[in-house]
C-alpha positions in Angstrom: 0.3 0.1 -0.5 1.6 3.3 -1.2 0.7 7.0 0.3 -1.9 7.5 -2.1 -4.2 4.5 -1.5 -3.1 5.2 2.1 -4.8 8.2 1.9 -7.7 7.9 0.2 -8.7 4.8 2.2 -8.2 7.4 5.9 -10.4 10.2 3.7 -13.0 7.3 2.8 -14.0 6.5 6.3 -16.9 8.9 7.8 -16.3 10.7 10.8 -18.2 10.0 14.1 -21.0 11.8 14.8 -20.6 14.3 18.0 -23.8 16.6 19.4 -23.4 20.4 19.9 -23.3 19.7 23.5 -20.4 17.3 23.3 -18.3 20.1 21.4 -18.7 22.8 23.8 -17.9 20.5 26.7 -14.8 19.4 25.0 -12.2 21.7 26.4 -13.7 22.0 29.9 -13.5 17.6 29.8 -9.6 18.0 28.8 -8.6 20.6 31.6 -10.8 18.2 34.1 -8.5 15.1 32.8 -5.5 17.4 32.7 -6.1 18.6 36.2 -6.6 15.1 37.7 -3.3 13.1 36.1 -0.4 14.2 38.5 2.6 14.8 36.9 5.6 12.5 38.9 8.9 12.8 38.0 11.4 10.6 38.8 14.6 12.3 40.4 17.8 10.6 38.8 20.9 10.3 40.7 23.1 13.7 39.5 26.4 12.4 41.0 28.8 13.3 38.5 27.3 17.1 37.5 27.9 17.8 41.7 31.0 16.5 41.7 32.4 18.4 38.4 30.6 21.7 40.0 32.3 21.1 43.5 35.8 20.3 41.6 35.4 23.4 39.4 34.9 25.3 42.9 37.4 23.9 44.5 39.9 25.0 41.7 38.8 27.9 41.4 39.1 28.1 45.0 42.5 27.0 44.5 43.6 29.4 41.6 42.0 32.5 43.9 44.6 31.9 46.7 47.7 31.0 44.9 46.9 34.4 43.2 46.9 36.4 46.7 49.5 35.1 48.2 52.1 37.3 46.6 50.2 40.3 48.3 49.8 38.6 51.0 52.7 37.8 51.6 54.5 41.3 50.7 51.9 42.6 53.6 53.7 40.3 56.3 57.5 41.1 55.3 56.5 44.5 55.4 54.4 44.6 58.1 56.3 46.7 60.4 56.6 49.7 57.6 53.0 49.2 57.4 51.9 49.5 60.8 54.7 52.4 61.0 52.8 54.3 58.1 49.5 53.6 59.9 50.0 54.9 63.4 51.7 58.2 61.3 48.2 58.6 59.2 46.1 60.8 61.6 49.1 63.3 60.9 48.9 63.1 57.5 45.3 63.8 57.1 45.3 67.7 58.0 45.5 69.3 54.4 42.0 70.2 52.9 40.9 69.0 49.4 37.9 71.3 47.6 36.1 69.6 44.5 32.6 69.6 43.2 31.2 67.5 46.6 32.6 70.0 48.7 35.8 70.3 51.3 37.2 66.6 52.0 40.6 65.6 53.5 43.4 65.0 51.4 46.4 61.9 52.6 49.0 64.1 51.6 52.8 62.4 51.9 54.9 64.5 54.6 57.5 66.6 53.1 
């Protein structure tokens, strides 16, 4: 049987007769059947994607900490100088600066 014979045979079958009430109530029947059938989702074991995200996050944290390590070492190495400059900070805050937002203190180097 080829496509043409199949189409002609399907077209020759008469449609079942339905009353006007059936077609008026049809949308509400479909909605009622859709609401009555709860959809159940089967949970899948997703171990591999979770492991990939965890590994990626751990690797990002490692790279971030390794990139900050030289700066941290510099701060620790120059801790005495850093503390001395921090103690002298209030003495440097004596210069005023005027801009579009008003008067502000300007951190200035001692000369």
